[in-house]
C-alpha positions in Angstrom: -52.0 56.8 119.7 -48.7 57.8 118.1 -46.6 55.5 116.4 -42.9 54.3 115.9 -41.1 52.1 113.7 -39.6 48.7 115.3 -38.0 46.9 112.2 -40.4 46.5 109.5 -43.4 47.1 111.7 -45.3 50.3 112.9 -46.3 50.0 116.7 -47.8 52.3 118.9 -45.1 54.4 120.8 -46.3 52.8 123.8 -46.9 48.8 123.9 -48.7 46.4 126.3 -46.6 44.3 128.5 -49.0 41.4 129.4 -46.7 39.6 132.0 -48.6 40.9 135.1 -51.9 39.8 133.8 -50.9 36.0 134.8 -47.5 36.2 136.7 -45.2 38.1 138.6 -47.0 40.5 141.2 -49.0 38.4 143.4 -52.4 36.7 142.4 -53.1 37.7 138.8 -56.7 39.1 137.8 -59.5 36.5 136.9 -59.5 35.5 133.1 -62.5 37.4 132.2 -61.1 40.7 133.8 -57.5 40.1 132.0 -59.4 39.8 128.7 -61.1 43.1 129.4 -57.7 44.7 129.8 -56.3 43.2 126.5 -59.4 43.9 124.6 -59.4 47.7 125.9 -55.8 48.0 124.9 -56.5 47.5 121.3 -59.4 49.7 121.5 -57.0 52.6 123.0 -54.5 51.9 119.9 -52.0 49.9 121.5 -50.6 47.7 118.6 -47.6 46.1 120.4 -48.6 43.0 122.6 -45.8 41.5 124.5 -46.0 38.2 126.2 -43.6 35.1 127.0 -43.8 31.1 127.2 -42.4 31.9 130.7 -45.3 34.1 132.0 -47.4 31.6 134.0 -45.8 28.9 132.3 -47.8 29.3 129.1 -50.9 30.5 130.8 -50.1 34.1 129.5 -49.8 33.2 126.0 -52.9 31.2 126.3 -54.9 34.3 127.6 -53.8 36.3 124.9 -54.8 33.7 122.1 -58.1 33.4 123.9 -58.9 36.9 124.8 -57.9 38.8 121.5 -56.7 36.0 118.9 -59.8 37.0 117.0 -58.5 40.2 116.6 -55.1 39.1 115.5 -54.8 41.6 112.4 -54.7 44.4 114.9 -51.6 44.0 116.5 -48.1 43.1 116.5 -47.6 39.8 118.5 -44.3 39.6 120.3 -43.4 36.2 122.5 -40.3 35.1 123.9 -38.7 31.7 124.5 -35.5 29.8 125.9 -37.1 29.9 129.7 -39.6 27.4 130.6 -39.9 24.3 133.1 -37.8 21.4 132.5 -38.5 17.8 132.9 -38.5 18.1 136.7 -41.0 21.2 136.4 -38.5 23.9 137.3 -37.8 27.2 135.7 -34.8 26.9 133.4 -32.8 28.8 130.7 -32.5 26.4 127.8 -31.5 27.7 124.4 -30.8 24.3 122.7 -31.8 24.4 119.2 -34.1 21.3 119.7 -35.6 23.2 123.0 -36.3 26.2 121.0 -38.2 24.4 118.1 -40.5 23.0 120.5 -41.1 26.0 122.4 -41.9 27.9 119.4 -44.5 25.2 117.9 -46.2 25.3 121.6 -46.2 29.1 121.6 -48.0 29.2 118.4 -50.6 26.8 119.5 -51.3 28.8 122.8 -51.5 32.0 121.0 -53.7 30.7 118.5 -51.7 32.0 115.5 -50.0 30.7 112.5 -47.0 33.3 112.9 -45.3 35.4 115.8 -44.2 38.7 114.6 -41.2 39.2 117.1 -39.8 36.5 118.8 -37.3 37.0 121.5 -34.5 34.5 122.9 -35.7 35.6 126.6 -32.0 34.9 127.9 -29.0 33.8 126.1 -28.3 30.2 127.7 -24.7 30.6 128.3 -24.0 26.7 127.9 -25.1 27.1 124.3 -23.1 29.4 121.8 -25.5 32.1 120.8 -25.1 31.1 116.9 -26.4 27.8 117.5 -29.8 29.4 119.3 -29.9 31.8 116.8 -29.5 29.3 113.8 -32.6 27.6 115.2 -34.7 30.7 115.3 -33.4 31.5 111.9 -35.0 28.5 110.6 -38.3 29.3 112.3 -38.2 32.5 110.3 -37.6 30.6 106.9 -40.4 28.1 108.1 -42.8 30.9 108.3 -43.5 30.7 112.0 -41.8 33.9 112.9 -41.5 37.1 111.2 -38.4 38.7 113.1 -36.2 38.1 116.0 -35.3 39.7 118.9 -33.1 39.1 122.2 -33.8 40.2 125.8 -31.1 41.2 128.3 -27.8 40.8 126.2 -24.7 42.6 126.1 -23.3 44.3 123.0 -21.0 41.8 122.1 -23.8 39.0 122.0 -26.2 41.4 120.0 -23.4 41.5 117.4 -22.6 37.8 117.2 -26.4 37.2 117.1 -27.0 39.7 114.5 -24.1 38.2 112.3 -26.3 35.0 112.2 -29.8 36.7 111.4 -30.6 40.3 111.6 -32.1 41.3 114.9 -35.2 43.4 115.0 -35.2 44.5 118.6 -33.5 44.2 122.2 -35.6 44.1 124.9 -34.4 45.2 128.5 -35.2 47.0 131.6 -35.2 50.9 131.3 -36.5 53.5 133.3 -35.4 56.4 135.4 -34.1 54.0 137.9 -32.6 51.3 135.7 -30.2 53.1 133.3 -28.0 49.8 132.5 -29.0 50.0 128.7 -27.1 53.3 128.7 -23.9 51.7 129.6 -23.5 50.2 125.8 -26.5 48.4 124.4 -28.7 51.4 123.5 -25.5 52.6 121.3 -25.0 49.2 119.9 -28.6 49.1 118.8 -28.4 52.3 117.1 -25.2 51.3 115.5 -27.0 48.2 114.0 -30.3 49.5 113.4 -31.8 47.5 115.9 -34.9 48.9 118.1 -34.7 49.1 121.8 -38.2 47.9 123.6 -38.0 49.0 127.4 -39.7 46.7 129.9 -40.8 47.7 133.4 -40.5 51.8 132.5 -42.6 52.4 135.6 -39.9 50.5 137.8 -42.3 47.9 138.8 -44.9 50.5 140.4 -42.3 52.8 142.3 -42.5 55.4 139.6 -46.5 55.6 139.7 -46.1 56.6 143.3 -48.9 54.2 144.5 -46.3 51.4 146.0 -45.8 53.1 149.4 -45.5 50.0 151.7 -43.3 47.0 150.6 -44.3 44.9 153.6 -47.7 44.6 152.0 -46.4 42.8 148.9 -48.1 39.4 148.3 -46.5 36.2 148.9 -44.9 35.0 145.6 -44.3 38.8 144.4 -41.1 38.9 142.5 -40.4 42.2 144.2 -39.8 40.4 147.4 -36.4 39.0 146.1 -35.4 42.4 144.6 -32.9 44.4 146.6 -34.6 47.7 145.9 -37.9 46.5 147.7 -36.3 45.6 150.6 -37.6 47.7 153.6 -34.5 49.6 154.1 -33.6 50.3 150.6 -37.0 51.1 149.5 -37.4 53.8 152.4 -34.5 55.4 150.9 -35.9 55.2 147.4 -39.4 56.8 148.9 -37.4 59.8 149.9 -36.8 60.5 146.1 -40.6 60.7 145.2 -41.7 64.2 146.7 -39.2 66.1 144.2 -40.3 63.4 141.6 -44.1 64.3 142.1 -43.6 67.7 142.3 -42.0 67.7 138.9 -45.0 65.7 137.5 -47.3 68.3 139.1 -45.6 71.2 137.3 -45.6 69.4 133.8 -49.2 68.6 134.4 -49.1 64.7 134.3 -49.4 61.8 136.7 -46.1 60.4 138.1 -46.8 57.3 135.7 -47.0 59.5 132.7 -43.9 61.5 133.5 -42.0 58.0 133.8 -43.2 56.9 130.4 -42.7 60.6 128.8 -38.8 60.3 130.0 -38.4 56.8 128.3 -40.1 58.0 124.9 -37.9 61.1 125.0 -34.7 59.2 125.2 -35.0 58.3 121.4 -37.5 57.5 118.5 -36.2 54.0 118.4 -37.5 53.0 122.2 -40.9 51.5 122.7 -41.7 51.1 126.4 -44.1 48.4 127.4 -45.7 48.9 130.7 -47.9 46.3 132.3 -51.2 46.9 134.1 -54.1 44.7 135.2 -56.2 47.5 135.7 -58.2 49.4 132.7 -58.0 52.8 134.4 -54.3 52.7 134.6 -53.9 51.3 130.9 -55.8 54.5 130.0 -53.6 56.7 132.0 -50.3 55.1 130.6 -51.8 55.9 126.9 -52.0 59.3 127.7 -48.3 59.8 128.1 -47.8 59.5 124.3 -49.1 62.9 124.1 -46.5 64.3 126.6 -43.6 66.1 125.5 -41.1 67.1 128.0 -38.7 70.2 127.7 -34.8 69.5 128.1 -34.9 71.3 131.5 -37.3 68.8 132.9 -35.4 65.9 131.3 -32.2 67.1 132.7 -34.0 67.6 136.2 -35.4 64.0 136.0 -31.8 62.5 135.3 -30.3 64.3 138.0 -32.9 63.2 140.4 -33.3 59.6 139.9 -30.5 57.6 138.6 -28.1 55.1 139.1 -26.2 56.9 142.0 -29.2 57.9 143.8 -31.2 55.0 143.8 -30.9 52.4 146.9 -30.1 48.8 146.1 -29.2 46.7 142.8 -32.2 45.9 140.5 -31.5 42.0 141.0 -30.1 39.8 143.6 -26.8 38.1 142.6 -28.4 34.8 141.4 -30.8 36.6 139.1 -28.2 39.1 138.1 -25.8 36.0 136.9 -28.6 35.3 134.2 -28.4 38.8 132.6 -25.7 38.7 129.8 -24.7 42.5 129.9 -22.1 45.2 130.7 -24.6 45.5 133.8 -23.2 42.5 135.6 -19.6 43.8 135.6 -21.1 47.1 137.0 -23.3 45.5 139.4 -20.3 43.7 141.1 -18.2 46.9 141.1 -21.1 48.7 142.8 -21.5 46.2 145.7 
């Protein structure tokens, strides 16, 4: 697969997001099936593997360690901390230094590795100065437990404050045709500071594959059930955008999923999308997007067709949106 630079690392231009193998979109696959997906990803040339302590409350890191720990030299390993279970067993954002230190040690054990290549603060805990959280993560770099640091879903101002404590290698946020929020300010700030950008959910949580046509059939516990864009009314409106989108994919000679990934790749050499999947055939399909080059005309047509003005519904409900530290929150309030 073609490669891109991400800080000191050279990684596949499309990475592998691991969340759905343990968490998020209904019942996950059996561990043996998930292990086959991860090993096939490495065989195909995916060299950025992205997980987090939150995913399955440790189960995803354990899966990665057990499934491909023996191939540790073949990939850049990214994980995240700062969201996990509190003492009551409830999901909590916690960026206190002592919590982050414990989280890193637990992740290393689950991942069966001595060092994590890229470790993100999964969300900024607004009760803790970002400088304090970054200080603890910088200490982990000094101790050799982590090689580089990242942030997820932060504003340009928070990025600059964190970068002043320790150089940031990457910012990870949702970015796709239907989620353009990074274009408000964070992409420009990353480029100003020489920070890479990792795009999660580049396929819009299956929407841009064209395969999700009936949201009433989403499994109980599926994260999308709480997302405004996936309500029956909003999703019906969003489905109305797909015929023209699929016609563009056919014109280019690619699948809808490949078109979505090619669009993200075309937005900058400093961007690495990390689609997730539970199926090998989709993993192989996604990898094919690395070879797709879109013309300026097609990119402009896509920009006009699916964007923040044509999509129905915000990406998060109000409670989840408040966890995001970005200019997007103000934008979200103005659009309600």
